[in-house]
LUMVEX-310052 format. One record per residue (C-alpha): x, y, z; residue number from 1. Coordinates in pm, 1 decimal. Layout:
residues N
X,Y,Z,NUM $
...
end
This chain:
residues 596
0.0,0.0,0.0,1 $
132.9,349.5,-81.7,2 $
11.3,684.3,50.8,3 $
135.0,1042.7,10.4,4 $
210.3,1264.4,308.2,5 $
15.5,1583.5,348.6,6 $
147.9,1939.8,374.7,7 $
253.2,1895.2,735.5,8 $
418.5,1560.5,664.3,9 $
137.7,1346.3,810.3,10 $
5.6,1030.2,646.7,11 $
-273.1,812.9,794.1,12 $
-355.2,446.7,731.3,13 $
-659.7,267.0,878.8,14 $
-668.1,-103.5,969.0,15 $
-973.6,-325.2,1031.8,16 $
-916.3,-619.1,1261.2,17 $
-1062.6,-957.9,1182.0,18 $
-1190.1,-1221.1,1422.3,19 $
-847.7,-1391.7,1469.9,20 $
-650.1,-1266.2,1767.7,21 $
-272.5,-1220.9,1790.8,22 $
8.8,-980.3,1693.3,23 $
38.2,-804.5,1356.2,24 $
378.0,-660.7,1251.0,25 $
363.4,-355.0,1022.8,26 $
674.9,-223.7,835.1,27 $
658.5,140.8,727.1,28 $
908.8,310.3,489.2,29 $
918.0,666.1,357.3,30 $
1117.7,762.3,43.7,31 $
1214.4,1108.0,-85.7,32 $
1155.5,1088.2,-456.3,33 $
1413.9,885.4,-646.3,34 $
1676.1,933.7,-376.0,35 $
1587.8,626.3,-179.4,36 $
1900.1,654.9,30.5,37 $
1749.0,967.4,188.6,38 $
1436.8,778.4,312.3,39 $
1344.2,643.6,657.6,40 $
1199.4,313.5,785.7,41 $
1033.7,182.2,1105.4,42 $
841.7,-123.9,1230.7,43 $
539.0,-137.6,1460.2,44 $
352.3,-423.6,1627.8,45 $
-28.9,-417.4,1676.8,46 $
-202.9,-663.1,1910.7,47 $
-550.4,-782.8,1796.5,48 $
-781.7,-891.8,2080.5,49 $
-1036.4,-1157.7,1982.0,50 $
-1228.2,-1175.7,2311.5,51 $
-1594.4,-1097.9,2248.4,52 $
-1764.1,-850.8,2475.9,53 $
-2118.4,-855.8,2618.1,54 $
-2430.1,-823.5,2404.1,55 $
-2464.7,-475.3,2261.3,56 $
-2718.3,-535.8,1983.6,57 $
-2978.8,-789.7,1875.8,58 $
-3116.4,-834.9,1525.3,59 $
-3387.9,-1072.4,1409.7,60 $
-3255.9,-1279.2,1121.3,61 $
-3522.4,-1540.6,1064.8,62 $
-3872.7,-1392.9,1089.8,63 $
-3942.3,-1416.5,716.4,64 $
-3835.8,-1774.5,658.6,65 $
-4085.4,-2012.1,507.2,66 $
-4346.7,-2157.2,737.0,67 $
-4268.9,-2519.9,819.2,68 $
-4550.1,-2771.1,859.1,69 $
-4488.7,-3001.0,1155.9,70 $
-4692.2,-3215.3,1392.9,71 $
-4959.8,-3247.8,1126.5,72 $
-5238.8,-3471.2,1253.0,73 $
-5452.3,-3492.0,941.2,74 $
-5432.8,-3362.3,585.6,75 $
-5719.9,-3386.4,341.3,76 $
-6096.8,-3429.5,376.2,77 $
-6222.6,-3583.8,697.3,78 $
-6472.5,-3868.3,691.8,79 $
-6803.0,-3737.4,562.0,80 $
-6654.6,-3397.8,472.8,81 $
-6583.9,-3239.7,135.1,82 $
-6369.7,-2946.9,256.8,83 $
-5993.7,-2993.1,255.8,84 $
-5856.3,-2898.6,595.3,85 $
-5567.3,-2963.2,828.9,86 $
-5561.9,-2987.2,1204.0,87 $
-5265.2,-3001.4,1436.3,88 $
-4995.1,-2740.6,1486.4,89 $
-4753.8,-2543.0,1270.0,90 $
-4402.5,-2451.1,1382.7,91 $
-4129.0,-2224.5,1253.1,92 $
-3783.9,-2121.4,1369.1,93 $
-3722.5,-1761.4,1474.3,94 $
-3359.2,-1651.6,1503.0,95 $
-3176.5,-1357.0,1659.7,96 $
-2811.8,-1256.0,1609.5,97 $
-2632.6,-1107.0,1908.8,98 $
-2316.3,-893.1,1865.3,99 $
-2090.4,-697.9,2097.1,100 $
-2001.7,-329.7,2071.2,101 $
-1731.9,-405.7,1810.8,102 $
-1972.6,-603.2,1590.3,103 $
-1826.3,-939.1,1689.6,104 $
-2041.7,-1240.4,1775.3,105 $
-2095.7,-1267.4,2148.8,106 $
-1954.8,-1566.8,2338.9,107 $
-2106.8,-1906.9,2275.5,108 $
-2397.9,-2006.0,2504.5,109 $
-2496.8,-1650.6,2586.7,110 $
-2861.7,-1683.0,2703.2,111 $
-3126.2,-1500.5,2500.7,112 $
-3493.2,-1490.0,2605.5,113 $
-3784.0,-1488.2,2358.1,114 $
-4135.2,-1361.1,2439.6,115 $
-4459.3,-1363.6,2238.8,116 $
-4788.2,-1171.8,2262.9,117 $
-5083.6,-1229.4,2028.7,118 $
-5393.6,-1113.1,2222.0,119 $
-5627.5,-939.1,2283.9,120 $
-5700.2,-847.5,1922.5,121 $
-5978.2,-671.1,1737.1,122 $
-6072.9,-736.2,1375.1,123 $
-5943.1,-1093.7,1363.8,124 $
-6031.4,-1276.3,1147.7,125 $
-6319.6,-1068.7,1009.6,126 $
-6094.0,-785.0,892.8,127 $
-5769.0,-970.2,834.6,128 $
-5491.8,-1063.1,1074.4,129 $
-5628.4,-822.7,1337.5,130 $
-5469.9,-550.1,1547.2,131 $
-5388.0,-519.4,1915.1,132 $
-5663.1,-375.4,2130.4,133 $
-5458.4,-224.1,2417.9,134 $
-5208.0,0.5,2248.2,135 $
-5101.4,363.2,2215.1,136 $
-4822.9,602.5,2113.0,137 $
-4807.2,805.8,2432.2,138 $
-4638.8,576.5,2682.3,139 $
-4417.3,726.0,2951.5,140 $
-4189.5,476.4,3132.6,141 $
-4022.4,606.2,3446.4,142 $
-3652.7,593.8,3360.0,143 $
-3475.1,381.3,3618.6,144 $
-3806.3,296.1,3787.5,145 $
-4097.3,51.7,3769.6,146 $
-4397.3,275.9,3692.5,147 $
-4550.6,326.1,3349.2,148 $
-4806.1,591.6,3259.6,149 $
-5003.3,679.0,2945.0,150 $
-5261.2,960.7,2927.2,151 $
-5610.0,807.7,2881.2,152 $
-5451.9,461.4,2911.4,153 $
-5745.0,326.1,3117.8,154 $
-5558.0,-5.3,3125.5,155 $
-5778.9,-205.4,3360.7,156 $
-6104.2,-117.2,3183.8,157 $
-5949.2,-197.0,2844.7,158 $
-5881.6,-553.6,2953.7,159 $
-5524.0,-550.0,3083.8,160 $
-5444.7,-808.4,3354.1,161 $
-5174.9,-865.0,3610.2,162 $
-4921.2,-1094.5,3441.8,163 $
-4975.1,-940.8,3096.9,164 $
-4673.5,-818.8,2903.6,165 $
-4596.6,-453.5,2834.8,166 $
-4407.6,-416.1,2507.7,167 $
-4234.7,-84.9,2436.8,168 $
-4187.4,-49.6,2063.7,169 $
-4025.7,285.4,1974.0,170 $
-3884.6,365.9,1632.0,171 $
-3540.2,194.5,1600.7,172 $
-3403.2,525.3,1469.1,173 $
-3563.9,735.2,1741.0,174 $
-3396.4,887.3,2047.2,175 $
-3596.8,671.9,2290.3,176 $
-3502.5,338.7,2135.3,177 $
-3322.2,242.9,2453.9,178 $
-3670.2,180.9,2596.4,179 $
-3744.9,-98.7,2343.5,180 $
-3825.0,-418.8,2524.5,181 $
-4076.8,-610.9,2728.3,182 $
-4179.7,-617.4,3095.0,183 $
-4436.2,-807.0,3304.0,184 $
-4722.6,-617.8,3471.2,185 $
-4729.5,-661.1,3849.9,186 $
-5000.5,-411.5,3949.0,187 $
-5290.9,-218.8,3791.1,188 $
-5382.7,37.3,4060.3,189 $
-5764.0,81.1,4049.7,190 $
-5736.6,442.8,4157.8,191 $
-5483.1,522.0,3885.0,192 $
-5643.6,407.0,3563.2,193 $
-5361.5,537.7,3345.2,194 $
-5078.6,380.9,3545.8,195 $
-4933.2,32.6,3583.0,196 $
-4640.8,-112.9,3774.6,197 $
-4398.4,-369.1,3633.7,198 $
-4241.2,-650.5,3834.7,199 $
-3966.4,-529.0,4064.5,200 $
-3776.0,-859.9,4057.3,201 $
-3698.4,-788.6,3690.9,202 $
-3499.6,-490.8,3568.3,203 $
-3643.4,-139.1,3591.9,204 $
-3685.4,72.5,3282.1,205 $
-3345.4,175.4,3149.6,206 $
-3201.4,513.0,3239.7,207 $
-3177.1,778.0,2971.9,208 $
-3306.7,1115.5,2864.5,209 $
-3669.0,1162.7,2976.0,210 $
-3868.5,1156.0,2652.2,211 $
-4205.1,1222.0,2814.9,212 $
-4523.1,1046.3,2697.3,213 $
-4394.5,958.0,2349.8,214 $
-4309.8,588.0,2358.9,215 $
-4533.4,346.1,2157.3,216 $
-4661.5,54.6,2365.6,217 $
-4868.4,-264.0,2333.5,218 $
-5014.6,-469.2,2619.3,219 $
-5108.9,-832.2,2567.6,220 $
-5045.2,-1197.8,2631.9,221 $
-4968.2,-1521.4,2446.7,222 $
-5312.5,-1673.0,2400.8,223 $
-5302.3,-1879.4,2081.6,224 $
-4935.0,-1944.9,2011.4,225 $
-4627.8,-2031.5,2213.4,226 $
-4255.1,-1975.0,2175.9,227 $
-3955.0,-2145.8,2332.6,228 $
-3861.8,-1890.8,2598.7,229 $
-3487.2,-1956.5,2646.4,230 $
-3221.3,-2011.5,2381.5,231 $
-2841.3,-1988.8,2367.7,232 $
-2612.2,-1837.8,2107.2,233 $
-2391.9,-2052.2,1885.3,234 $
-2047.7,-1974.9,1741.5,235 $
-2193.5,-1713.2,1508.0,236 $
-2382.1,-1535.7,1784.6,237 $
-2715.3,-1672.6,1665.5,238 $
-2986.0,-1798.6,1902.1,239 $
-3298.5,-1970.0,1769.4,240 $
-3637.4,-2051.7,1921.4,241 $
-3935.4,-2252.6,1795.5,242 $
-4264.2,-2066.7,1746.4,243 $
-4573.7,-2290.0,1737.8,244 $
-4937.0,-2218.3,1649.9,245 $
-5250.0,-2432.1,1613.1,246 $
-5361.9,-2443.2,1250.6,247 $
-5671.7,-2234.8,1323.4,248 $
-5471.7,-1929.4,1435.8,249 $
-5166.7,-1907.5,1213.5,250 $
-5298.5,-1592.0,1049.3,251 $
-5331.5,-1374.6,1358.6,252 $
-5103.8,-1079.9,1423.3,253 $
-4836.1,-1114.5,1690.6,254 $
-4526.6,-950.1,1836.8,255 $
-4201.8,-1130.9,1921.8,256 $
-3945.1,-982.0,2160.3,257 $
-3589.1,-1102.7,2223.4,258 $
-3384.9,-973.4,2518.0,259 $
-3082.2,-1046.9,2731.9,260 $
-3119.6,-1190.5,3079.4,261 $
-3077.5,-851.6,3244.8,262 $
-3309.3,-674.0,2996.6,263 $
-3022.1,-441.1,2909.3,264 $
-3058.4,-513.0,2536.2,265 $
-3390.6,-592.5,2367.9,266 $
-3526.6,-615.3,2017.2,267 $
-3896.0,-605.8,1913.9,268 $
-4024.8,-773.4,1599.9,269 $
-4364.4,-617.0,1524.1,270 $
-4460.1,-690.7,1163.1,271 $
-4805.1,-533.9,1200.4,272 $
-4955.2,-863.1,1087.0,273 $
-4919.3,-1238.3,1107.5,274 $
-4578.6,-1374.8,1206.4,275 $
-4653.1,-1666.8,977.3,276 $
-4600.1,-1558.9,620.2,277 $
-4683.0,-1758.0,313.1,278 $
-4397.4,-1877.3,96.8,279 $
-4236.4,-1606.0,-111.9,280 $
-4098.9,-1603.3,-466.0,281 $
-4170.7,-1845.6,-746.3,282 $
-4266.0,-2121.4,-504.7,283 $
-4519.4,-1905.6,-324.2,284 $
-4814.0,-2094.5,-466.9,285 $
-5144.5,-2015.9,-299.2,286 $
-5441.2,-2246.1,-352.3,287 $
-5804.6,-2143.3,-327.3,288 $
-6055.6,-2426.4,-297.3,289 $
-6435.3,-2435.8,-282.6,290 $
-6648.5,-2698.3,-108.9,291 $
-6871.3,-2734.1,-415.4,292 $
-6858.0,-2649.2,-784.4,293 $
-7235.9,-2658.4,-836.1,294 $
-7528.9,-2493.3,-658.4,295 $
-7896.8,-2571.7,-714.3,296 $
-8111.3,-2333.2,-914.4,297 $
-8322.5,-2066.5,-744.5,298 $
-8226.2,-2165.8,-388.6,299 $
-7843.6,-2142.6,-401.1,300 $
-7667.1,-2271.5,-89.9,301 $
-7357.3,-2262.9,130.5,302 $
-7002.6,-2252.3,-11.5,303 $
-6687.5,-2291.5,201.5,304 $
-6371.7,-2136.3,54.5,305 $
-6020.3,-2206.4,188.6,306 $
-5680.3,-2044.8,123.0,307 $
-5354.7,-2240.8,171.2,308 $
-4991.6,-2177.7,84.1,309 $
-4763.1,-2440.3,-71.9,310 $
-4690.5,-2588.5,269.6,311 $
-5060.6,-2626.8,340.0,312 $
-5052.9,-2346.7,595.9,313 $
-5394.4,-2176.9,629.7,314 $
-5393.1,-1812.2,522.3,315 $
-5647.4,-1653.5,750.9,316 $
-5727.1,-1285.6,718.9,317 $
-5654.4,-1282.8,344.6,318 $
-5912.9,-1123.5,109.7,319 $
-6119.4,-1337.6,-128.0,320 $
-6279.9,-1147.9,-415.2,321 $
-6598.1,-1245.7,-597.4,322 $
-6794.4,-1147.9,-905.3,323 $
-7127.0,-1273.2,-1036.2,324 $
-7209.6,-1327.3,-1400.8,325 $
-7568.4,-1239.2,-1490.0,326 $
-7767.7,-1510.0,-1663.7,327 $
-7952.4,-1463.1,-1991.1,328 $
-8272.0,-1385.8,-1799.0,329 $
-8106.7,-1143.6,-1557.6,330 $
-8066.1,-1381.6,-1262.8,331 $
-7777.3,-1309.6,-1026.6,332 $
-7666.6,-1389.5,-671.0,333 $
-7612.0,-1217.4,-339.3,334 $
-7319.2,-1325.6,-121.1,335 $
-7418.4,-1334.3,245.9,336 $
-7178.1,-1365.8,539.2,337 $
-7333.8,-1409.2,883.8,338 $
-7666.5,-1304.3,735.3,339 $
-7535.3,-974.6,591.0,340 $
-7507.1,-904.5,217.9,341 $
-7144.7,-838.7,112.9,342 $
-7155.7,-535.0,-113.6,343 $
-6784.4,-453.9,-140.8,344 $
-6691.8,-741.4,-369.9,345 $
-6462.7,-921.1,-124.4,346 $
-6450.9,-1079.3,218.7,347 $
-6177.1,-1225.5,439.3,348 $
-6078.9,-1584.4,508.5,349 $
-6141.6,-1662.7,873.4,350 $
-5971.5,-1890.8,1120.5,351 $
-5820.2,-2201.1,960.9,352 $
-5796.5,-1997.8,637.2,353 $
-6158.5,-2076.5,548.4,354 $
-6483.5,-1884.0,528.5,355 $
-6837.3,-2005.9,462.6,356 $
-7072.6,-1781.4,264.4,357 $
-7437.4,-1821.4,175.1,358 $
-7511.2,-1778.9,-195.3,359 $
-7861.7,-1637.8,-239.2,360 $
-7991.3,-1672.0,-596.6,361 $
-8220.1,-1385.5,-698.9,362 $
-8441.1,-1314.9,-1002.2,363 $
-8403.8,-1662.8,-1147.8,364 $
-8716.3,-1756.2,-1339.9,365 $
-8819.0,-2080.9,-1509.4,366 $
-8630.1,-2149.8,-1827.3,367 $
-8314.5,-1970.8,-1707.7,368 $
-7991.3,-2130.6,-1833.7,369 $
-7786.2,-2071.1,-1514.3,370 $
-7477.5,-1858.7,-1448.2,371 $
-7134.1,-1858.4,-1281.0,372 $
-6992.7,-1707.0,-961.3,373 $
-6615.7,-1647.5,-968.3,374 $
-6400.7,-1635.6,-652.4,375 $
-6032.3,-1537.4,-661.5,376 $
-5746.0,-1449.6,-427.1,377 $
-5479.0,-1179.8,-456.7,378 $
-5262.4,-1435.5,-636.4,379 $
-5519.3,-1462.5,-918.4,380 $
-5614.2,-1808.2,-799.8,381 $
-5964.2,-1864.5,-937.5,382 $
-6244.1,-2106.7,-862.4,383 $
-6586.0,-2102.0,-1028.6,384 $
-6918.6,-2216.5,-888.9,385 $
-7200.8,-2290.1,-1133.5,386 $
-7558.2,-2204.6,-1042.7,387 $
-7772.2,-2452.4,-1234.1,388 $
-8039.8,-2348.4,-1480.9,389 $
-8404.3,-2359.3,-1380.3,390 $
-8651.6,-2591.4,-1549.2,391 $
-8959.3,-2458.2,-1725.6,392 $
-9206.6,-2568.4,-1455.1,393 $
-9574.3,-2667.0,-1491.5,394 $
-9886.9,-2453.9,-1516.8,395 $
-10163.2,-2665.1,-1358.3,396 $
-10538.5,-2604.5,-1372.3,397 $
-10669.9,-2641.9,-1015.1,398 $
-11033.8,-2538.3,-1053.4,399 $
-11272.0,-2434.2,-1329.7,400 $
-11616.5,-2278.0,-1319.7,401 $
-11775.0,-2230.5,-1662.9,402 $
-12061.8,-1983.3,-1732.5,403 $
-12393.8,-2165.3,-1766.9,404 $
-12606.1,-1866.9,-1865.5,405 $
-12572.7,-1547.9,-2066.2,406 $
-12387.8,-1276.1,-1870.4,407 $
-12251.6,-1518.6,-1609.8,408 $
-11880.1,-1492.9,-1515.6,409 $
-11644.6,-1792.6,-1537.6,410 $
-11333.8,-1855.2,-1332.0,411 $
-11023.8,-2066.6,-1406.0,412 $
-10758.7,-2108.5,-1134.1,413 $
-10402.5,-2224.8,-1200.6,414 $
-10082.7,-2293.2,-1007.0,415 $
-9737.1,-2237.1,-1156.8,416 $
-9496.3,-2479.0,-985.0,417 $
-9165.5,-2657.0,-1033.8,418 $
-9161.3,-3036.5,-1070.0,419 $
-9105.4,-3059.0,-691.6,420 $
-9425.3,-2853.4,-639.4,421 $
-9231.4,-2545.0,-528.5,422 $
-9434.9,-2237.8,-630.8,423 $
-9298.7,-1994.4,-888.3,424 $
-9408.4,-1639.2,-802.3,425 $
-9376.3,-1317.4,-999.9,426 $
-9407.7,-1465.0,-1351.6,427 $
-9608.3,-1291.5,-1625.7,428 $
-9901.1,-1498.2,-1764.0,429 $
-10104.5,-1404.2,-2075.0,430 $
-10415.3,-1539.7,-2248.8,431 $
-10383.3,-1653.4,-2608.5,432 $
-10471.5,-1369.6,-2849.1,433 $
-10716.0,-1595.2,-3033.4,434 $
-10945.5,-1614.0,-2731.4,435 $
-11313.7,-1540.4,-2805.1,436 $
-11412.0,-1434.7,-2453.4,437 $
-11617.4,-1117.8,-2442.3,438 $
-11400.3,-984.2,-2156.8,439 $
-11154.6,-1118.1,-1903.5,440 $
-10912.8,-1014.1,-1627.8,441 $
-10638.7,-1169.4,-1414.3,442 $
-10583.5,-1200.9,-1038.7,443 $
-10320.9,-1086.4,-943.4,444 $
-10310.7,-828.4,-1223.6,445 $
-9996.6,-709.0,-1399.5,446 $
-9883.1,-360.4,-1495.1,447 $
-9919.6,-452.2,-1863.2,448 $
-10297.6,-428.9,-1884.0,449 $
-10588.1,-668.9,-1842.3,450 $
-10452.6,-917.4,-2097.6,451 $
-10180.9,-1035.0,-1855.0,452 $
-10141.3,-1127.5,-1489.4,453 $
-9856.1,-1215.7,-1253.8,454 $
-9836.1,-1531.4,-1043.2,455 $
-9873.7,-1468.0,-670.7,456 $
-9651.9,-1571.6,-379.8,457 $
-9791.7,-1926.6,-390.4,458 $
-9763.5,-1944.9,-770.2,459 $
-10137.8,-1884.2,-810.4,460 $
-10303.3,-1707.1,-1105.5,461 $
-10678.0,-1672.6,-1170.1,462 $
-10853.9,-1586.0,-1496.7,463 $
-11202.6,-1431.8,-1470.6,464 $
-11393.7,-1431.2,-1799.9,465 $
-11732.4,-1370.0,-1963.8,466 $
-11854.2,-1572.4,-2257.6,467 $
-12147.4,-1813.3,-2258.6,468 $
-12118.5,-2111.3,-2491.6,469 $
-11865.7,-2377.2,-2585.6,470 $
-11500.9,-2271.8,-2568.0,471 $
-11241.2,-2527.3,-2678.5,472 $
-10873.7,-2500.0,-2582.8,473 $
-10853.6,-2156.0,-2421.3,474 $
-10478.3,-2128.4,-2355.8,475 $
-10268.5,-1940.9,-2098.1,476 $
-9893.2,-1901.2,-2146.3,477 $
-9615.5,-1793.1,-1906.8,478 $
-9330.3,-1561.0,-1999.9,479 $
-9101.3,-1865.0,-2015.8,480 $
-9323.6,-2039.6,-2270.1,481 $
-9509.6,-2287.2,-2046.0,482 $
-9878.1,-2314.4,-2137.5,483 $
-10197.3,-2474.8,-2013.1,484 $
-10543.6,-2489.8,-2166.4,485 $
-10897.6,-2549.7,-2052.7,486 $
-11229.1,-2619.6,-2222.6,487 $
-11572.2,-2489.1,-2127.2,488 $
-11883.9,-2668.2,-2256.1,489 $
-12231.0,-2531.8,-2206.9,490 $
-12431.6,-2763.4,-1984.0,491 $
-12713.0,-2906.8,-2199.9,492 $
-12875.5,-3090.3,-1908.2,493 $
-12738.1,-3430.5,-2011.8,494 $
-12511.8,-3457.1,-1710.8,495 $
-12185.5,-3490.2,-1905.2,496 $
-11893.9,-3261.8,-1965.8,497 $
-11601.4,-3349.7,-2184.4,498 $
-11372.5,-3079.0,-2049.8,499 $
-11227.6,-2969.6,-1720.9,500 $
-11541.6,-2992.4,-1503.6,501 $
-11862.8,-3189.6,-1480.1,502 $
-12104.5,-3365.1,-1251.5,503 $
-12193.3,-3724.2,-1173.1,504 $
-12245.0,-3905.5,-1398.8,505 $
-11966.5,-3772.1,-1619.8,506 $
-11687.3,-3869.3,-1858.5,507 $
-11335.2,-3733.2,-1879.2,508 $
-11068.8,-3817.9,-2133.6,509 $
-10730.6,-3710.7,-2264.5,510 $
-10402.2,-3821.1,-2420.0,511 $
-10147.2,-3717.3,-2154.5,512 $
-10103.9,-3650.1,-1783.4,513 $
-10053.0,-3338.0,-1580.2,514 $
-10419.0,-3228.7,-1586.5,515 $
-10687.7,-3186.3,-1323.9,516 $
-11060.7,-3226.3,-1385.5,517 $
-11339.9,-3121.3,-1153.6,518 $
-11673.2,-3292.7,-1096.2,519 $
-11968.7,-3246.3,-864.6,520 $
-12146.6,-3503.4,-648.2,521 $
-12510.9,-3403.5,-597.9,522 $
-12605.8,-3652.3,-324.2,523 $
-12418.7,-3834.3,-48.8,524 $
-12334.8,-4194.0,-132.6,525 $
-12103.2,-4426.8,-321.8,526 $
-11937.1,-4302.3,-639.7,527 $
-11792.0,-4546.9,-893.6,528 $
-11486.7,-4473.6,-1108.7,529 $
-11405.1,-4672.8,-1423.7,530 $
-11054.7,-4597.4,-1555.1,531 $
-10882.0,-4713.8,-1876.7,532 $
-10547.2,-4633.8,-2039.4,533 $
-10392.0,-4725.6,-2376.2,534 $
-10037.0,-4602.9,-2316.4,535 $
-9716.5,-4791.3,-2230.2,536 $
-9595.4,-4591.0,-1927.8,537 $
-9738.2,-4515.5,-1583.5,538 $
-10106.3,-4431.3,-1550.9,539 $
-10151.1,-4251.5,-1218.4,540 $
-10477.3,-4093.9,-1101.7,541 $
-10562.3,-3950.5,-759.4,542 $
-10894.2,-3840.0,-611.3,543 $
-10875.0,-3498.2,-442.8,544 $
-11122.3,-3295.6,-239.9,545 $
-11211.1,-2935.4,-325.3,546 $
-10908.4,-2811.1,-127.9,547 $
-10666.3,-3023.7,-327.6,548 $
-10609.0,-3277.4,-49.6,549 $
-10560.7,-3636.0,-162.2,550 $
-10841.7,-3874.9,-63.8,551 $
-10711.7,-4190.2,-229.4,552 $
-10525.0,-4332.6,-527.9,553 $
-10760.3,-4443.4,-803.9,554 $
-10493.3,-4585.3,-1037.5,555 $
-10121.2,-4655.0,-1032.4,556 $
-10073.7,-4892.0,-1323.6,557 $
-9810.1,-4946.2,-1594.0,558 $
-9903.7,-4984.9,-1957.1,559 $
-10244.8,-5067.8,-2104.2,560 $
-10534.6,-5067.6,-1861.8,561 $
-10827.4,-5239.3,-2033.9,562 $
-11086.8,-5344.4,-1959.7,563 $
-11138.5,-5049.8,-1727.1,564 $
-11054.6,-5096.7,-1359.4,565 $
-11324.6,-5013.7,-1106.0,566 $
-11285.9,-4808.2,-790.4,567 $
-11558.7,-4705.9,-545.8,568 $
-11554.0,-4431.2,-284.0,569 $
-11823.2,-4299.3,-49.7,570 $
-11842.6,-3922.3,-102.2,571 $
-12049.9,-3643.3,44.7,572 $
-12226.3,-3402.7,-186.3,573 $
-11976.9,-3143.6,-309.2,574 $
-11697.9,-3071.6,-558.0,575 $
-11403.1,-3305.6,-613.8,576 $
-11103.5,-3329.9,-848.7,577 $
-10948.2,-3601.6,-1060.7,578 $
-10569.8,-3549.3,-1072.0,579 $
-10433.8,-3735.1,-1374.1,580 $
-10073.0,-3726.7,-1266.9,581 $
-9925.5,-3934.9,-1545.3,582 $
-10037.3,-4087.8,-1875.8,583 $
-9877.9,-4135.0,-2217.6,584 $
-10169.6,-4249.7,-2427.1,585 $
-10546.5,-4219.7,-2461.2,586 $
-10721.7,-4249.2,-2128.9,587 $
-11082.2,-4231.6,-2013.5,588 $
-11248.4,-4197.7,-1672.9,589 $
-11619.7,-4258.9,-1628.6,590 $
-11767.9,-4132.9,-1300.5,591 $
-12112.9,-4250.9,-1194.7,592 $
-12326.9,-4312.8,-889.6,593 $
-12453.5,-4641.5,-1035.6,594 $
-12242.6,-4959.2,-1038.5,595 $
-12189.4,-5075.4,-1400.8,596 $
end
């Protein structure tokens, strides 16, 4: 190495000692230009001391390492369950590096203590990883003493307990950083709501310039997780402890503190969130799963969504976004959480990294082709849930009263229901434009005029009409294209009616099922039913009272029914219904009060 002397003949050289102790011999020579014989030379010896001093600083070195799955009890769906979950505990190593005032590693087996607080919290898991409830930025530790004060601290009423930890967490670059550390609360004086006393058998607050009420603080306890409290440094000055959490709480926020035995040096790790972090970089795969890929039409249902990192660690407190695709008919869905509609377009995974939402399908009418609901995480992980399309439904004639004299009003009542008999309300129903009724109206009415009505809450729709005489095949049609017809014949006194209503004796016929016919019994007594069918499938007929209640099964046969089968039933005078539930060929029912 060569240096040039300054104007006063001084030259300075700086040396940095390594970690190896011993003597270093340094030879120094000064020359005057090319006349080397006019120069001077000397030798000096420098002794390097390798003895490490006491701890002067602590630095966390391992808080961001990947979470490690250990002690796993079960992985995958449980018996009878469809949701992938894990139970057990998750552990990770947290490391601290201790150095002396010269930056050297401290002696091997220097004890380092680790502390953890993770409660009480607010906002966990509903709003993410949560935040500490008892906290402030105006703490005032008594330098060299055991009292701590914070204006409006109100510690006891905010939930602080004797035995809780007081963490002082000033800015590492601030003047009061010497206060950083943790203490145990010994007293909460009831008469001094803003004051607490730390344990006197530990170290008092360190002595330094009085900063006033400016020190950030957090009060809490280890409620969900645990950390190995005592560790010892190795040859590099590193001490490591094992942090463990049950799977259902790995996403909660926490603070870790490391300190020397005498509390003279402390370091606070306060990430402002969960101390468990998902894997970073290219391997940081996050999976989003849903408990079902299909929901039933109109009713929707419950969906459980779960977030996991590559190690299977639950990611509680993470947002899950959703969007709903409108169907061709305008149907959509509401997402409900705890009975409340989520309007912001996202919600948070709860404990165990999962959340269950209720999907409420709205405005889905018969004939709808279904739609999709998309859920995704911040990592663009996407799952889709299909809401099934809705069948067309059935429009069923339930009662019919035909005009029997000029000026009389008729009435036809219908129910619009799904195949499972669930009513379909709010659907527009119109009468065929070829109708020859003199006038008609619907109950309930629609806002589109008298030619249309809207099914009620029970799926009911009633057509009132005027028009004396025979009317064949008057047809009503729903907005989704489902239709039903009825026939009115003028009563000529012969006692028969070939349409939807009649009296005993009477004849009813058709070529398919799904129809209801009415008939009247004029006197109490036995009524005989003769039923025939020329189809190949089921022929099912039930006898109903005027309220639609089933009285008995008249036929439940397969294929051709001929000659006609006979059934007899004692009936009181009144109105009854024949419910032809199923038929696939010509059928005929003869009703009489005389045995044939």
